[in-house]
N, C-alpha and C positions, 0 to 999 in steps of 0.2 A: 504494500500500500504506500509506503514512504517513497520507494523508487517511482510509483506511479505519480505520486504529488509532485515529485521533482521534474518528471516528464512535463507536466502541465506548466510548471513555472518556466521551463526551459524552451518549449516549443513555441510560444509566442514571440521569441527573439529570433525565430528563423525567418528570413526575407523570402518573399515572393520568388519563386522560380517559373518562369513562363514555359520552360522546356518540361519540367516535371509535371507543371499544372496543379501545383499544390503549394498553397500559401499558409500563412501562419495560423489562420482560423481553421484550415483543414486538418492540420496536426492536432490542434486543441481539441476538434470534435473526435479525432480518433483516440486520443488519450482519454477523454471523458468518457467515451463509450467502453473503453477496457477497464477503466476504474469501475464503472457502473456494473459490468459484467462480473468483475472479480467480487465486488460487494454483494451482489445477489448470491453467488455461489457461497459465499461465507455464511449466508443466512439459511442455506438449504440444510435441514437436518438429515444424517445419515440414516438410510433404512433399517429398521429393526430386524433382527435375523429370523423371526418366528412367526408364521401364519397358523393359527388355531382352527382346526376343523371339527364340528360335532355333527353327527348324523342323528337326526331326531325322526321318532314315530310315535305320537301319542305320549310325548314326554314332558308334559306339562307339569306333572308332579315333582319333577326332580331337576329339570334342566336350568331352572334358575340358580340353583345352587353351584353347578357347574360352571356357568357362565360367570356368576360373581367371583368365583375363585381365579378366573382369568383376567378380570377387568383391571385389576391393579398391577399386572405383570409388565414391567417395564420393557421386556424383550419382545412382546407381541406388537407386530405391525398391524395385523388385522385379525378379526374373528368372522369365520364363516359358518353358518349353520345350514345343512343341507336337510330340508324336512321332507321326508317320504309320504306326503299326502296324508298328514295326520287329521283325524276327525274330531280331536279334542282343542283345546285353545292354545295349544303351543305355539302357533304362529302369532297369535294375537298377543300373548304374554311377550314374545321377544320384541315385536314391534313396539309395544307399550313400555317396557321395563328397560330394553336394551336396544335403544334406536341405533347404536353405533354399529351393531352387529350386522353383517351381510347375509341377509336371509335369502335362500334360494328354495323355492316352493316347486318341488316336483309335482307334475299332475299325476303320478302314478308312485305305488311303492317300488323303489329300484332295488331294494335289499341293501345290506350294510356295505359291501365292497364298491358295487357301482356308484352308490350315493357318495362314498369317500372319494372316489376317482374324480367326480365333479368338482369337488373342492381341491383336490391336488392338482388338477388341471389348471385351476386358477391361481395356484399359489406361485409367488415369484421371489419368495425370500429363500434363505439358505437352508431352513429348516421348517418342517410341517409338524405341528403338535396335534395328534389325534387324541380326542377325549370322549368318552362315552358320556351321555347325558346323565347317567347315574355315578359319575366319577367326579371327586373334588380334588383339586391340586392343593397340596399343602404348602405353607410358606416356605419359599427358598428352594422347592423341588425342581422347578424349571431352570433355575441358576445352577444347580448342581448337575443336572442332565446336560446343559449346554457346556460347562466345565469338563465333564466326561467325554463330550463330543469333540473337544480340542485335545484332550489326552489320548483318544482313540479315533483317528481320522479315518480308519478303515471301517469304523461302525456304521451299519446302515440304520439299525433300530436300537434305541435306548429306551429304557422304561424305567419308572420308579417301583419301590417296594410297596404294596398294596395291604391295605388292612380294611376291615369292614367298620361300621359305626361304632362298635363296641371295642375296637382297636385290636381285635383278633386278627392275626396275620393270615393273608391269603397266599396260596401257592402261586407266586408271581412268575415263576420260570418252571419250565418242564423239559423232558426230553423230547425229542421230535414224536410226532403222532404215531408212527409206525413202531417204535420201540417202547414208548410209553404203555401202549395196549398190551404188550407182552408180559411187562411187570411194572406194578405200580411203586413209585418211589416215594419215601417218606420225605416230606418237606422239611428242608434244612435251612434255617436263616443264614445267608452268607455273612461273613465277617468283614467283607470288602466289595468292590466291584467284580461282577461274575459275568463271564462269557457264557451264554447259554444256547440251547437248541432251539428253544422256543420261549417267548415272552408274551404274557397275557396282554390281549390287545386293548385292555381298558383305558391305558394311556401309553402312547407311542410318540417319541420324538424321533423323526425320520430325517435323515440327511438326504436332500433332494438331489444333490448331485449324483449319489450312487443309485438312488431309487430311479431316476430316469433313464439310467442305462439298464438296471435289472427289470423295471417295469413296475406298474402299479398293481391293484389288486386284480385277480383274474375276473373279468366280467362275466364269466359262464356261471359263477357261484352266486347263488341269491343270498344264502344265509349259512353260516357255520363253515368252519375249516378254511375261510378265506385267509385268516390270520396264519394258519398253520402253512398254508400253501405259500404265502409270502416269506414266512421264516425259512422255509425250505429252500426257496429260490435264493435268498440272501446268502444262505450258507453254500449253496452251489456255486455261487458267484465269486466264494473266497472272501466274503465280507463277514462282519461279527455283529452279534446282537448282545447287547450289554445291560445287565441289571445293575443300575446305579445305586450302591450303597449310600445310605443317608438322604436319598430322595423318596418322598413320601406322598401317597395319595389315598383317599379313602375311595372304596368301591363298594357300593350297594348292589351286590350281584342280583341281576334279573329284574331290576327295577326300572330299566331303561324305557320299557313299555308298560302302560297302565294296564292292570288285568281287567279282563271283562268282568261284569257284574252279575250275569245270569249263568247258572251251571252249564246250560247248553253252550253258551259262547266260550266258556272256560275250556270245556271238553273239545270244541272245534280248533280253539287256538293252539291247545296242547298237541293235538293230532297234527296240526299243519307244522308246528315245530319239529316233531318227530319225524315227520314225512322229510323235511328240508335237511335235517341232520344226516339221515341215512343216505339220501340222494348225493350229498356232497361229500360224505366219506367214501362212498364208491367211486365217485368222479375222481377224486385225488388218489384213490387205489389205482385206477386205470391211467392217470396221467403220469404216475411215476414207476408203476409197476407193470403196466400193460393190461390189455383186455383181459387176457387170460387169467390173470391174478384177480382182476375185479369180479369176473363171472363166478370164480371159486369162492370168493368171499361173499358174493350175493346169494349163492345158493347155500352156502353154510348158514348165514344169518337169516336167510328166509325160512328154513326149517327151525332153527332155534326160536324165531319170534312167533312163529305159527303155534308150536308146542306151548310157549308161555301164553299166548292170547287164548288159546283153547282152555288151558287151566284156569286163568283168571275169570274168563265168562261163565266156567262151570261153578265156581265158588262164589261168584256174584260180586267180584271186585272190577267195578265198571272203571274206575280210574286207571288200573293198570292194563285192563283189556284195551282201552282206547288209546294208550301209550304205544303198545306193541302193534296195534292195528295200524296206527300212523306209520311206524317204521315199515311194516310191509308194504303199505302204499308207497312209500319212498323207494324201496327196492323195485318194486313192480314198474315204477314210473321210469326209473334208471335202466331197467333192463329192456322195457317194451318201446321206449321212444329213443330216436337218434338225438345224440348229444349235439350242441353247438360246437363249432370248432374250438379246440383248446388254445387257450391265450396265454403266451407267457408273462 
């Protein structure tokens, strides 16, 4: 700035040169223009490193807490909520109480992964923070995850340690889906940062540079196992998943979607969830192990769930009968209908 001021003082002393076509007034205009440009640039604030993304579906009962925990975060450039065609007052609540939030209202329920992809495609920051509507970031958690991202530049996904409202810790990390089905591991609280095979998708900090190379959520998956699939692809790419010690978030598991009030609607919702879960499980089996492995697993599970459904209907346990009936529907839908092209 001092140099530019000196230029302004100096240039008026320059005499008019008819050959160059530029006199003292021209030099002064140039200098003032440059000075103005530098002044404007000095006023521009650097972009914050994080875009927060939440996917909502009938989440009015919990999303205010989640958004409130993000509002005061100095590292967040923008908060995006992608609403999957809620029929409650989720959108009204956001427009009224959180007007700074960018609300995207889907005309239909796109599912978890595809809706997150909408937010990720709008992200221009270095990191994206995915937060479930029933998750609440604790003070200092984002700062600790960003510090860890600097320590581990190869990490694509970083996550905090999770606990419920009663401060009971969740199993925030696991083995990959194929191994953990063979043997259930006891949850052990790590004493430091942990490189994991799978991280709970309740809260994820994503390195966008890596993610753009690896790919976003597989759009073929409507619900369930989309987080497993992305964790598998991150590890296949040679990148890390890090559970950040000392970063904490509360997760009210299963509270993202308001529960229906009538018993019929509850049964219908549960059957739908079980159907989607089995379809997605068979899909990733085929994606990673081939069609033969998926067919073998489908046949095994169909027999098992048919026997269980028959047992529970016999003893009059409608709840468990409905659960296994939903799973059988998922298996049948997977085996009877062609799948969409698999996306990386």
